[in-house]
ROGUKE-82630 format. One record per residue (C-alpha): residue number from 1; residue in three letters; x, z, y. Coordinates in steps of 0.05 Angstrom, whole numbers. Layout:
% residues N
   num   residu        x        z        y
   NUM      ala        X        Z        Y
...
END
This chain:
% residues 390
   num   residu        x        z        y
     1      unk       -2     -402       82
     2      unk       54     -448      106
     3      unk       93     -447       40
     4      unk       35     -479        2
     5      unk       55     -549       24
     6      unk      122     -586       21
     7      unk      170     -528       17
     8      unk      234     -570       24
     9      unk      209     -596       90
    10      unk      198     -525      115
    11      unk      267     -504       93
    12      unk      296     -561      135
    13      unk      251     -542      192
    14      unk      273     -470      193
    15      unk      346     -486      183
    16      unk      349     -536      239
    17      unk      302     -506      290
    18      unk      293     -433      270
    19      unk      275     -408      340
    20      unk      236     -467      367
    21      unk      213     -511      309
    22      unk      184     -579      324
    23      unk      130     -618      289
    24      unk      146     -668      235
    25      unk      149     -740      258
    26      unk      100     -786      223
    27      unk      125     -851      254
    28      unk      128     -889      190
    29      unk       89     -949      165
    30      unk       49     -918      109
    31      unk       49     -841      110
    32      unk       28     -810       44
    33      unk      -24     -755       39
    34      unk       33     -706       27
    35      unk       66     -730       91
    36      unk        2     -718      130
    37      unk       -7     -649      100
    38      unk       65     -630      116
    39      unk       54     -655      187
    40      unk       -7     -610      195
    41      unk       32     -552      165
    42      unk       90     -560      213
    43      unk       43     -563      272
    44      unk       11     -498      249
    45      unk       80     -467      243
    46      unk       96     -486      315
    47      unk       30     -457      337
    48      unk       43     -392      299
    49      unk      110     -382      334
    50      unk       79     -396      402
    51      unk       22     -347      387
    52      unk       72     -294      365
    53      unk      107     -297      433
    54      unk       42     -271      464
    55      unk       47     -206      424
    56      unk       81     -159      472
    57      unk      103     -102      428
    58      unk      164     -113      383
    59      unk      194      -67      331
    60      unk      256      -78      288
    61      unk      272      -68      216
    62      unk      318      -10      200
    63      unk      337      -40      133
    64      unk      315      -95       86
    65      unk      310     -101       10
    66      unk      351     -147      -32
    67      unk      320     -215      -41
    68      unk      271     -222      -98
    69      unk      291     -260     -161
    70      unk      269     -329     -139
    71      unk      294     -390     -101
    72      unk      291     -397      -26
    73      unk      236     -450      -35
    74      unk      189     -404      -75
    75      unk      133     -361      -48
    76      unk      151     -301      -90
    77      unk      151     -233      -57
    78      unk       82     -209      -39
    79      unk       60     -136      -36
    80      unk       96      -69      -33
    81      unk       75        2      -52
    82      unk      115       62      -31
    83      unk      121      122      -78
    84      unk      139      187      -42
    85      unk      180      233      -85
    86      unk      150      301      -67
    87      unk      209      340      -93
    88      unk      263      296      -60
    89      unk      233      249       -7
    90      unk      301      214        2
    91      unk      294      191      -71
    92      unk      228      156      -57
    93      unk      220       85      -83
    94      unk      189       19      -62
    95      unk      153      -23     -114
    96      unk      151      -96      -94
    97      unk      112     -151     -129
    98      unk      144     -217     -149
    99      unk       94     -273     -160
   100      unk      148     -310     -199
   101      unk      157     -260     -254
   102      unk      153     -185     -246
   103      unk      156     -120     -208
   104      unk      219     -100     -170
   105      unk      238      -28     -152
   106      unk      280      -11      -91
   107      unk      310       52      -63
   108      unk      308       71       11
   109      unk      371       30       25
   110      unk      336      -32       -1
   111      unk      378      -37      -64
   112      unk      342      -62     -126
   113      unk      347       -7     -177
   114      unk      300      -33     -231
   115      unk      262      -97     -248
   116      unk      204     -104     -296
   117      unk      194     -176     -319
   118      unk      121     -167     -336
   119      unk       90     -230     -308
   120      unk       70     -260     -241
   121      unk       51     -197     -203
   122      unk        9     -207     -140
   123      unk      -13     -140     -111
   124      unk       10      -70     -127
   125      unk      -16        0     -110
   126      unk       -4       72     -127
   127      unk      -50      131     -142
   128      unk      -29      204     -144
   129      unk      -56      263     -184
   130      unk      -99      224     -233
   131      unk     -126      270     -288
   132      unk     -104      242     -356
   133      unk     -127      287     -413
   134      unk      -92      354     -398
   135      unk      -46      333     -340
   136      unk      -45      299     -273
   137      unk       -3      235     -269
   138      unk       20      183     -219
   139      unk       -3      111     -234
   140      unk       26       45     -210
   141      unk      -24      -11     -218
   142      unk      -19      -86     -204
   143      unk      -55     -152     -212
   144      unk      -20     -197     -263
   145      unk      -34     -271     -254
   146      unk        4     -291     -317
   147      unk      -42     -251     -363
   148      unk     -102     -250     -315
   149      unk     -100     -175     -324
   150      unk      -96     -108     -290
   151      unk      -31      -74     -310
   152      unk      -27        2     -306
   153      unk       36       45     -313
   154      unk       50      119     -312
   155      unk      106      136     -265
   156      unk      157      189     -286
   157      unk      169      231     -224
   158      unk      237      253     -250
   159      unk      268      184     -247
   160      unk      215      135     -224
   161      unk      211       98     -290
   162      unk      146       65     -314
   163      unk      108       70     -380
   164      unk       51       23     -397
   165      unk      -16       59     -403
   166      unk      -60       -4     -402
   167      unk      -84        6     -473
   168      unk      -59      -64     -489
   169      unk      -76     -117     -438
   170      unk     -134     -102     -391
   171      unk     -155     -174     -381
   172      unk     -208     -193     -330
   173      unk     -265     -242     -343
   174      unk     -237     -308     -318
   175      unk     -307     -337     -315
   176      unk     -322     -286     -260
   177      unk     -254     -278     -226
   178      unk     -221     -344     -211
   179      unk     -147     -324     -213
   180      unk     -138     -249     -203
   181      unk     -109     -238     -134
   182      unk     -121     -175      -93
   183      unk     -114     -105     -122
   184      unk     -122      -34      -97
   185      unk     -138       36     -122
   186      unk     -191       81      -92
   187      unk     -211      154     -104
   188      unk     -282      177      -92
   189      unk     -272      249      -70
   190      unk     -346      264      -72
   191      unk     -357      241     -143
   192      unk     -285      257     -167
   193      unk     -276      186     -194
   194      unk     -218      137     -189
   195      unk     -226       62     -184
   196      unk     -186       -1     -194
   197      unk     -212      -57     -150
   198      unk     -193     -130     -156
   199      unk     -213     -196     -125
   200      unk     -202     -270     -140
   201      unk     -190     -334     -103
   202      unk     -265     -349     -110
   203      unk     -281     -290      -65
   204      unk     -311     -246     -119
   205      unk     -292     -172     -120
   206      unk     -299     -127     -180
   207      unk     -295      -51     -180
   208      unk     -277      -12     -243
   209      unk     -275       61     -259
   210      unk     -211       86     -292
   211      unk     -230      119     -358
   212      unk     -178      161     -397
   213      unk     -174      153     -473
   214      unk     -154      207     -523
   215      unk      -89      168     -535
   216      unk      -66      180     -462
   217      unk      -83      109     -444
   218      unk     -133       80     -394
   219      unk     -193       36     -400
   220      unk     -235        2     -347
   221      unk     -311        6     -337
   222      unk     -340      -48     -291
   223      unk     -386      -16     -240
   224      unk     -402      -70     -189
   225      unk     -388     -140     -164
   226      unk     -390     -164      -92
   227      unk     -387     -237      -73
   228      unk     -354     -261       -8
   229      unk     -362     -330       21
   230      unk     -289     -350       15
   231      unk     -221     -326      -11
   232      unk     -204     -253       -6
   233      unk     -141     -214      -21
   234      unk     -119     -154       20
   235      unk     -157      -89        7
   236      unk     -150      -15       24
   237      unk     -192       48       17
   238      unk     -206      107       62
   239      unk     -216      158        7
   240      unk     -230      215       55
   241      unk     -290      181       86
   242      unk     -309      138       27
   243      unk     -298       67       53
   244      unk     -269        3       24
   245      unk     -238      -51       69
   246      unk     -233     -122       44
   247      unk     -197     -180       79
   248      unk     -232     -247       76
   249      unk     -172     -290       94
   250      unk     -205     -341      139
   251      unk     -257     -296      171
   252      unk     -234     -224      180
   253      unk     -243     -154      152
   254      unk     -304     -126      118
   255      unk     -322      -52      109
   256      unk     -362      -27       49
   257      unk     -381       40       20
   258      unk     -331       58      -34
   259      unk     -387       87      -77
   260      unk     -406       28     -123
   261      unk     -478       52     -125
   262      unk     -484       32      -52
   263      unk     -488      -41      -75
   264      unk     -459      -99      -36
   265      unk     -479      -80       35
   266      unk     -420      -95       80
   267      unk     -404      -91      154
   268      unk     -361     -144      189
   269      unk     -306     -113      231
   270      unk     -263     -166      262
   271      unk     -249     -240      269
   272      unk     -197     -281      305
   273      unk     -201     -334      359
   274      unk     -248     -319      416
   275      unk     -266     -250      388
   276      unk     -194     -225      391
   277      unk     -138     -272      413
   278      unk      -86     -225      384
   279      unk     -111     -238      313
   280      unk     -102     -305      278
   281      unk     -119     -328      208
   282      unk     -100     -313      154
   283      unk     -118     -239      149
   284      unk      -73     -217       92
   285      unk      -45     -148       74
   286      unk      -87      -88       93
   287      unk      -68      -14       88
   288      unk     -103       50      109
   289      unk      -58      103      142
   290      unk      -75      176      145
   291      unk      -57      210      211
   292      unk     -101      272      208
   293      unk     -163      259      250
   294      unk     -133      196      281
   295      unk     -125      153      220
   296      unk     -107       79      226
   297      unk     -122       13      193
   298      unk      -66      -38      193
   299      unk      -72     -113      177
   300      unk      -25     -171      173
   301      unk      -44     -229      219
   302      unk       -9     -288      188
   303      unk      -30     -340      239
   304      unk       13     -308      293
   305      unk       64     -270      251
   306      unk       40     -202      275
   307      unk        4     -138      255
   308      unk      -62     -113      282
   309      unk      -76      -38      287
   310      unk     -147       -9      286
   311      unk     -174       61      289
   312      unk     -188       89      220
   313      unk     -255      120      236
   314      unk     -319      104      273
   315      unk     -326       30      289
   316      unk     -253       16      271
   317      unk     -240      -10      342
   318      unk     -178      -53      355
   319      unk     -120      -14      386
   320      unk      -59      -59      391
   321      unk      -14     -110      357
   322      unk       60     -113      345
   323      unk      111     -160      314
   324      unk      178     -150      277
   325      unk      236     -181      314
   326      unk      309     -197      296
   327      unk      360     -143      309
   328      unk      429     -119      285
   329      unk      437     -172      231
   330      unk      366     -165      202
   331      unk      321     -224      216
   332      unk      250     -219      242
   333      unk      188     -226      200
   334      unk      140     -285      191
   335      unk       78     -295      150
   336      unk       71     -226      118
   337      unk       28     -222       56
   338      unk       27     -149       35
   339      unk       48      -84       70
   340      unk       46       -9       60
   341      unk       57       53      102
   342      unk       72      126       86
   343      unk       75      179      141
   344      unk      115      235      108
   345      unk      187      251      126
   346      unk      233      213       79
   347      unk      302      219      110
   348      unk      337      213      178
   349      unk      322      139      181
   350      unk      248      150      169
   351      unk      231      218      201
   352      unk      157      202      209
   353      unk      149      155      151
   354      unk      161       83      131
   355      unk      128       15      140
   356      unk      146      -38       89
   357      unk      125     -111      100
   358      unk      136     -174       60
   359      unk      177     -227       97
   360      unk      153     -297       84
   361      unk      215     -331      112
   362      unk      278     -290      100
   363      unk      342     -312      135
   364      unk      415     -294      125
   365      unk      446     -322      188
   366      unk      421     -394      194
   367      unk      406     -400      119
   368      unk      337     -391       89
   369      unk      342     -348       26
   370      unk      293     -318      -24
   371      unk      240     -274        6
   372      unk      246     -199       12
   373      unk      214     -137       43
   374      unk      232     -109      111
   375      unk      234      -33      123
   376      unk      213       -6      191
   377      unk      213       66      215
   378      unk      141       86      227
   379      unk      163      128      287
   380      unk      183       63      322
   381      unk      114       33      311
   382      unk       79       95      337
   383      unk      118       91      403
   384      unk       81       27      422
   385      unk       11       48      401
   386      unk      -41       68      452
   387      unk      -61      141      455
   388      unk     -116      130      404
   389      unk      -64      117      350
   390      unk      -18      176      363
END
């Protein structure tokens, strides 16, 4: 959101006034359109910090990943997906997208252990127990803006390595999807079908069925399209109840039936402003969290650098919001794009699971460096949630 305009100016703004940034001065004789846009952007930044102060609950990152392979000025890191190693949870991995060139893989200390330079990856997701010919496999999928494609990889549970099973390049129709953006998997437990779901900057969503081939590859079958009024990105599915959640960035969250035969009927869940002062545009990353009968829906609220928590069932009522603050040498988080949560025991640092969020402005001391992902114990988030989220 804020990085889209005049990045050098924002670097200067953060470096000089990290805690209380001030607006850019336009007292010059003939300001250019770029100057005016930067001025508006800096005012929005000040407003976001002020709005963040109103969020009462604060959690702190336990660890952070290494910075992505990019410059401090680039909007690069975007969306994480956590793979839980069922045989050795402490060996679980975080897959983080880099919109400037690939897919990074981190261990639970935040160390980068692998990097796949496969293109400008925007969103990433994971699906377990997918039946491919005579075996069940784990799939990592992502939206690739370089190739305008859906990239699919089989994950080797012994070492976390990836093998391409995209049957070549699964390109999308660029006349329908204007720059592939959001991506998620979904599993229809009633029909025993698995889906890859994408959307573009033009607000059009497409839902595909994953079809195995005899060559142990995957193909895609388009099942439905849904048009939204403006740009969408973040998506998540409630596979148990059969729902799909889609974030329309400047409006809020929509809820649809996951079954593509249900058509394009959608229910509007939440907006910002007068409807809920704790939520501010853009609505970005969305993830669905299974907690038994008290599941949760979590969304990134970029306009006030916070996270909104909703119940995962019924009318998805709003529960609470929290922010990620600075602590013990790890900076706080601003302008999160993507996020992911797992609730299994991983190790002593993450006894009830792990929340990973993208950090839009990553600091080392007073210096702004390339973006990264922050790692938060899910147990710490649960402490601040109302009873409905426990």
